[in-house]
C-alpha positions as CSV (number, residue, x, y, z in Angstrom):
1,M,9.8,17.7,-15.4
2,V,10.7,16.2,-18.7
3,L,9.5,12.7,-17.7
4,K,6.3,14.2,-16.4
5,G,5.7,16.0,-19.7
6,Q,6.4,12.8,-21.6
7,N,3.9,10.9,-19.5
8,T,1.3,13.5,-19.9
9,T,1.7,13.5,-23.7
10,R,1.5,9.7,-23.8
11,T,-1.5,9.6,-21.6
12,K,-3.3,12.1,-23.8
13,K,-2.5,10.0,-26.9
14,L,-3.8,6.9,-25.2
15,N,-7.0,8.6,-24.2
16,Q,-7.5,10.0,-27.7
17,S,-7.0,6.5,-29.1
18,L,-9.6,5.2,-26.6
19,V,-12.1,7.8,-27.7
20,L,-11.5,6.9,-31.4
21,K,-12.0,3.2,-30.6
22,L,-15.3,3.9,-28.8
23,L,-16.6,6.0,-31.8
24,L,-15.5,3.2,-34.2
25,Q,-17.4,0.6,-32.1
26,N,-20.4,2.6,-30.9
27,G,-20.6,5.9,-32.9
28,P,-22.4,8.2,-33.2
29,I,-22.4,8.8,-29.4
30,S,-22.3,11.8,-27.1
31,R,-19.5,13.2,-25.0
32,Q,-21.5,12.2,-21.9
33,Q,-21.7,8.6,-23.1
34,I,-18.0,8.6,-23.8
35,A,-17.3,9.9,-20.3
36,E,-19.6,7.2,-18.8
37,I,-17.9,4.4,-20.7
38,T,-14.3,5.5,-20.2
39,H,-14.7,6.8,-16.6
40,L,-12.9,9.9,-17.6
41,T,-14.2,13.3,-16.4
42,P,-16.6,15.3,-18.7
43,A,-14.0,18.1,-18.8
44,T,-11.3,15.6,-20.0
45,I,-13.6,14.3,-22.7
46,T,-14.5,17.9,-23.8
47,Y,-10.8,18.6,-24.1
48,L,-9.9,15.4,-25.9
49,T,-12.8,15.6,-28.4
50,A,-12.1,19.3,-29.1
51,E,-8.6,18.4,-30.2
52,L,-9.8,15.5,-32.3
53,I,-12.3,17.8,-34.0
54,E,-9.6,20.3,-34.7
55,R,-7.5,17.5,-36.3
56,G,-10.5,16.6,-38.4
57,L,-10.7,13.0,-37.1
58,I,-14.1,13.4,-35.6
59,V,-17.2,15.6,-36.4
60,E,-20.3,16.7,-34.7
61,K,-23.4,15.1,-36.3
62,G,-26.3,17.1,-34.8
63,D,-28.5,16.1,-31.9
64,L,-28.1,12.5,-30.7
65,Q,-31.0,10.4,-31.6
66,T,-32.2,8.3,-28.6
67,K,-34.8,5.5,-28.4
68,S,-36.8,7.3,-25.7
69,P,-37.3,11.1,-25.4
70,R,-35.3,12.8,-22.7
71,A,-36.0,16.0,-20.9
72,G,-33.5,18.9,-21.0
73,R,-30.9,19.9,-23.5
74,K,-30.2,17.4,-26.2
75,S,-26.8,15.8,-26.5
76,V,-24.6,16.4,-29.6
77,A,-23.7,13.2,-31.5
78,L,-20.0,12.7,-32.3
79,D,-18.8,10.4,-35.0
80,L,-15.7,9.5,-36.9
81,N,-14.8,11.6,-40.0
82,G,-14.2,8.6,-42.2
83,D,-12.3,10.3,-45.1
84,S,-10.0,12.3,-42.8
85,Y,-7.5,9.5,-42.5
86,W,-6.4,7.0,-45.2
87,V,-4.0,4.1,-45.2
88,L,-2.8,1.7,-47.9
89,G,-3.9,-1.9,-47.4
90,I,-2.1,-4.7,-49.3
91,H,-2.9,-8.4,-49.5
92,T,0.1,-10.3,-50.8
93,S,0.6,-13.8,-52.0
94,M,2.9,-15.5,-54.4
95,E,0.2,-15.1,-57.1
96,R,-0.9,-11.5,-56.8
97,L,-0.8,-8.2,-54.9
98,K,-4.2,-6.7,-54.1
99,M,-4.1,-3.1,-52.8
100,G,-6.4,-0.3,-52.1
101,L,-6.9,2.8,-49.9
102,V,-8.9,2.2,-46.6
103,N,-10.4,5.0,-44.5
104,L,-11.2,5.3,-40.8
105,K,-14.4,3.4,-41.1
106,G,-13.1,0.6,-43.3
107,R,-14.3,2.0,-46.6
108,I,-12.1,0.9,-49.5
109,T,-11.4,2.7,-52.8
110,D,-9.0,2.6,-55.8
111,L,-8.6,-1.1,-55.7
112,Q,-5.8,-2.7,-57.8
113,T,-5.0,-6.3,-58.4
114,I,-1.5,-7.0,-59.8
115,P,-0.4,-10.4,-60.9
116,V,3.0,-11.6,-59.5
117,P,5.2,-13.2,-62.2
118,S,5.7,-16.9,-61.6
119,K,9.2,-18.3,-60.7
120,F,10.2,-15.3,-58.7
121,N,12.9,-15.8,-56.1
122,E,12.6,-13.9,-52.8
123,E,14.8,-11.0,-53.9
124,E,12.8,-10.5,-57.1
125,F,9.6,-10.7,-55.1
126,L,10.8,-8.0,-52.6
127,A,11.9,-5.7,-55.4
128,F,8.6,-6.2,-57.3
129,T,6.5,-5.5,-54.2
130,A,8.4,-2.4,-53.3
131,D,8.2,-1.1,-56.9
132,R,4.4,-1.6,-57.1
133,I,3.8,0.0,-53.7
134,K,5.9,3.1,-54.7
135,S,4.1,3.3,-58.0
136,Y,0.7,3.2,-56.3
137,L,1.7,5.9,-53.8
138,H,3.1,8.0,-56.6
139,D,-0.3,7.7,-58.5
140,H,-2.0,8.9,-55.3
141,S,0.4,11.6,-54.3
142,E,-2.4,14.1,-54.0
143,M,-3.7,12.3,-50.9
144,V,-2.2,12.1,-47.5
145,I,-1.6,8.4,-46.8
146,E,-0.7,7.8,-43.2
147,G,0.7,4.2,-43.3
148,V,0.8,0.8,-45.0
149,G,-0.7,-2.4,-43.7
150,I,0.2,-5.8,-45.3
151,G,-1.7,-9.0,-44.8
152,A,0.5,-11.8,-46.1
153,L,-0.4,-15.4,-47.0
154,G,1.7,-17.8,-45.0
155,V,3.4,-17.8,-41.7
156,V,4.5,-14.4,-40.4
157,D,6.9,-13.3,-37.7
158,I,4.9,-10.3,-36.6
159,E,7.4,-8.9,-34.1
160,N,10.3,-8.8,-36.7
161,G,8.3,-8.2,-39.8
162,K,9.3,-11.3,-41.6
163,L,7.7,-13.9,-43.9
164,L,8.9,-17.2,-42.4
165,G,10.5,-19.7,-44.7
166,N,8.2,-21.1,-47.4
167,R,8.8,-24.8,-47.8
168,R,6.6,-25.0,-50.9
169,L,8.8,-22.5,-52.8
170,G,12.0,-23.3,-51.1
171,W,12.4,-19.7,-49.8
172,P,14.3,-18.8,-46.6
173,D,12.8,-16.2,-44.2
174,V,12.0,-12.9,-46.1
175,E,12.7,-9.6,-44.3
176,L,9.7,-7.9,-45.8
177,V,9.2,-4.9,-43.6
178,S,12.9,-4.0,-43.2
179,Y,13.3,-4.1,-47.0
180,L,10.2,-2.1,-47.7
181,Q,11.1,0.4,-45.0
182,R,14.3,1.3,-46.8
183,E,12.2,2.1,-49.9
184,I,9.1,3.7,-48.4
185,S,9.0,6.4,-45.8
186,L,5.6,5.4,-44.2
187,P,5.0,3.3,-41.2
188,I,4.5,-0.4,-42.3
189,Y,2.6,-3.0,-40.4
190,L,2.7,-6.7,-41.3
191,D,0.6,-9.7,-40.2
192,N,-0.8,-13.0,-41.5
193,N,-3.7,-12.3,-43.9
194,V,-6.3,-14.1,-41.8
195,S,-5.3,-12.4,-38.6
196,A,-5.7,-9.1,-40.5
197,M,-9.2,-10.2,-41.7
198,T,-10.1,-11.1,-38.1
199,L,-9.1,-7.7,-37.0
200,A,-11.2,-6.2,-39.7
201,E,-14.2,-8.1,-38.5
202,K,-13.6,-6.7,-35.0
203,M,-13.1,-3.1,-36.2
204,F,-15.7,-2.9,-39.0
205,G,-17.7,-6.1,-39.3
206,N,-19.8,-8.7,-37.4
207,G,-17.5,-8.7,-34.5
208,K,-17.8,-5.0,-33.6
209,Q,-19.9,-5.7,-30.5
210,L,-18.3,-9.0,-29.5
211,S,-15.6,-9.6,-27.0
212,D,-15.0,-13.2,-28.3
213,F,-15.4,-14.7,-31.7
214,M,-13.6,-16.7,-34.4
215,C,-13.1,-15.7,-38.0
216,I,-12.6,-18.5,-40.6
217,Y,-11.2,-17.8,-44.1
218,L,-12.5,-20.2,-46.7
219,G,-10.6,-19.4,-49.8
220,H,-7.7,-20.9,-51.7
221,R,-6.5,-22.1,-48.3
222,I,-8.4,-22.4,-45.0
223,G,-7.2,-20.2,-42.1
224,A,-8.6,-18.8,-38.9
225,G,-8.1,-16.0,-36.3
226,M,-9.7,-15.4,-32.9
227,V,-10.6,-12.4,-30.8
228,L,-10.6,-13.2,-27.1
229,K,-11.5,-10.5,-24.5
230,N,-11.6,-7.9,-27.2
231,E,-8.0,-8.6,-28.3
232,L,-6.7,-10.3,-31.4
233,Y,-5.4,-13.6,-30.0
234,R,-1.7,-14.3,-30.3
235,S,0.0,-17.6,-29.8
236,G,3.7,-17.3,-29.7
237,L,5.8,-16.1,-32.7
238,T,3.3,-16.5,-35.5
239,G,-0.1,-15.9,-34.0
240,G,-1.4,-19.4,-34.8
241,G,-4.8,-19.9,-36.6
242,E,-3.8,-22.6,-39.1
243,L,-7.2,-24.4,-39.1
244,G,-6.5,-25.7,-42.6
245,H,-3.5,-27.6,-41.3
246,M,-5.5,-29.4,-38.6
247,T,-5.6,-33.1,-39.4
248,Y,-8.9,-34.3,-40.9
249,I,-7.8,-37.8,-41.9
250,H,-5.0,-39.6,-40.2
251,R,-2.4,-40.6,-42.8
252,G,-4.5,-39.0,-45.5
253,K,-3.5,-37.0,-48.5
254,P,0.0,-35.5,-48.3
255,C,0.1,-31.7,-47.7
256,W,2.8,-29.3,-48.8
257,C,3.3,-28.5,-45.1
258,G,4.9,-31.9,-44.6
259,N,1.9,-33.5,-42.8
260,K,-0.8,-35.8,-44.2
261,G,-4.5,-35.5,-44.1
262,C,-4.8,-31.7,-43.5
263,L,-8.2,-30.1,-43.9
264,N,-6.8,-27.9,-46.7
265,Q,-6.4,-31.0,-48.9
266,Y,-10.1,-31.8,-48.7
267,A,-12.2,-28.7,-48.2
268,S,-10.4,-25.6,-49.4
269,E,-11.3,-23.8,-52.6
270,Q,-8.2,-25.4,-54.3
271,A,-9.4,-28.9,-53.2
272,I,-12.9,-28.2,-54.6
273,L,-11.5,-26.9,-57.9
274,E,-9.4,-30.0,-58.3
275,E,-12.2,-32.4,-57.5
276,L,-14.6,-30.7,-59.9
277,Q,-11.8,-30.3,-62.5
278,V,-12.5,-26.6,-63.0
279,S,-10.0,-23.7,-63.0
280,T,-11.8,-20.8,-61.2
281,A,-14.1,-20.3,-58.2
282,D,-16.4,-18.3,-60.5
283,E,-17.1,-21.5,-62.4
284,V,-18.0,-23.2,-59.1
285,L,-20.4,-20.3,-58.2
286,R,-22.0,-20.5,-61.7
287,K,-22.5,-24.2,-61.4
288,A,-24.0,-23.8,-57.9
289,V,-26.4,-21.2,-59.2
290,D,-27.5,-23.6,-61.9
291,R,-28.1,-26.3,-59.3
292,D,-25.5,-28.6,-60.8
293,E,-25.8,-31.8,-58.6
294,A,-22.1,-32.8,-58.7
295,T,-21.0,-29.3,-57.7
296,L,-23.5,-29.0,-54.8
297,E,-22.5,-32.5,-53.6
298,V,-18.8,-31.6,-53.5
299,I,-19.6,-28.3,-51.7
300,E,-21.8,-30.0,-49.2
301,K,-19.1,-32.6,-48.5
302,A,-16.4,-29.9,-48.0
303,S,-18.7,-28.0,-45.7
304,E,-19.3,-31.1,-43.5
305,Q,-15.5,-31.7,-43.4
306,I,-14.9,-28.2,-42.2
307,A,-17.6,-28.7,-39.6
308,V,-16.0,-31.9,-38.3
309,V,-12.7,-30.1,-37.6
310,L,-14.5,-27.0,-36.2
311,S,-16.6,-29.1,-33.9
312,S,-13.6,-30.5,-32.2
313,F,-12.2,-27.0,-31.8
314,I,-15.5,-25.7,-30.4
315,N,-15.4,-28.5,-27.8
316,M,-12.0,-27.1,-26.6
317,L,-12.8,-23.4,-26.8
318,H,-16.5,-22.7,-26.8
319,L,-16.7,-19.5,-28.8
320,K,-20.4,-18.5,-29.4
321,K,-19.9,-16.8,-32.8
322,V,-18.0,-17.9,-35.9
323,V,-17.7,-15.5,-38.9
324,L,-17.0,-17.0,-42.3
325,C,-15.2,-15.0,-45.0
326,G,-13.6,-15.8,-48.3
327,T,-14.9,-17.3,-51.6
328,L,-16.7,-20.2,-50.1
329,S,-18.7,-18.0,-47.7
330,N,-20.6,-16.5,-50.6
331,P,-24.3,-16.5,-49.8
332,I,-24.9,-18.2,-53.2
333,L,-23.4,-21.4,-51.6
334,P,-25.0,-23.4,-48.8
335,V,-21.7,-23.5,-46.9
336,K,-22.7,-21.3,-44.0
337,D,-25.9,-23.1,-43.3
338,I,-24.4,-26.6,-43.5
339,I,-21.5,-25.7,-41.1
340,N,-23.9,-24.0,-38.7
341,K,-26.2,-27.1,-38.6
342,E,-23.4,-29.6,-38.4
343,V,-21.3,-27.9,-35.7
344,N,-24.3,-27.5,-33.5
345,Q,-25.2,-31.1,-33.9
346,R,-21.6,-32.5,-33.6
347,S,-20.1,-30.4,-30.9
348,F,-20.9,-31.6,-27.4
349,L,-20.8,-28.1,-26.0
350,A,-22.7,-26.5,-28.8
351,R,-25.6,-29.0,-28.3
352,T,-25.9,-27.5,-24.8
353,D,-25.3,-23.9,-25.7
354,A,-25.6,-23.2,-29.4
355,I,-23.1,-21.2,-31.4
356,E,-23.9,-19.0,-34.4
357,V,-22.2,-19.3,-37.7
358,E,-22.6,-16.3,-40.1
359,S,-21.0,-14.9,-43.2
360,S,-19.0,-11.7,-43.2
361,K,-20.6,-8.5,-44.4
362,L,-17.2,-7.0,-45.5
363,G,-17.4,-8.6,-49.0
364,E,-14.9,-9.9,-51.4
365,N,-12.2,-7.3,-50.6
366,I,-12.0,-8.2,-46.9
367,E,-8.3,-9.1,-47.4
368,V,-7.5,-5.5,-48.3
369,I,-9.8,-4.0,-45.6
370,G,-8.0,-6.2,-43.1
371,A,-4.6,-5.2,-44.3
372,G,-5.6,-1.5,-44.1
373,G,-7.0,-2.3,-40.6
374,L,-3.5,-3.2,-39.4
375,A,-2.2,0.3,-40.3
376,L,-5.3,1.9,-38.8
377,W,-5.3,-0.1,-35.6
378,Y,-1.6,0.1,-34.8
379,G,-1.0,3.5,-36.2
380,L,-4.1,5.3,-34.8
381,Y,-6.7,3.4,-32.9
382,N,-4.4,1.4,-30.6
383,K,-1.3,3.6,-30.7
384,K,0.9,3.0,-27.7
């Protein structure tokens, strides 16, 4: 009897998560549409949605608007109650912590950017991070925050909640989640920052209706993530996605990873800043707006270099959609258009069946939205 009860409870939680995911992807929709998609009985959907309404997670939004008039009683539209559930999203690097509150629909508020003092060792970094998170939670103690998601720059052991050894800094593995869990009593979810951004695109962005797509982060470094068959793709311990460490030039410029000729050394934001001899991405954007020839030439070259590497990847795994995010995806710059043109010309498969390259709609805070998305996805939407 106990086992049966446990199974019934677990099944109900799984079905409620399924309903919430459908509303995230397709809402507002009716109970009847939910039943048709899930193949659950109308009675089961009525029961599940009633409990979710009671918990405040979903709301009725009046009559469902349809494209064509239907005879009979109108269906009631259900939708997520966005502000009923909040998590803390944190993007962490060795330079800064960026954190904010993220709601059920991916809306972000109360954003803070906190510089990380240079020359920290791993113990000091852990203590600093824990202190800043506790301070943020204290300042928002009037709110119910359900969990913490962390998107971390670098290689992450997602199963054990660790930042894997950083060769550039000379750090060993950092037990980030276990350390923070001793200081903070909320569930904590950790992943690589670009994997988290890819998940955000699937949950809230251009990938909502797509079962397969690639997300490329064009920022200080270049990284990527993939969704295949509606799931964030995982490859072994770390999840993969290091597009920036694919070789662009054999025996080219040395990279901090230990290899030579990595794409990061030629086409990342950092590489562009170094080539133009400017200190910030904002300067690059200003020069591009002013149609500075040298700036536009460097950006065009970097875009083509990215396209060369991406074309080879597309020939191996023919994804039909690529979403760009990060500083270099800014619509002020011609990066998206150049990559789209070059990949469709260079890739053998894309010449036969074109791919679409587009910029993310989630904006400059996608790192924090993605981090919050981890806590929402694993704490609520995909709760096992």
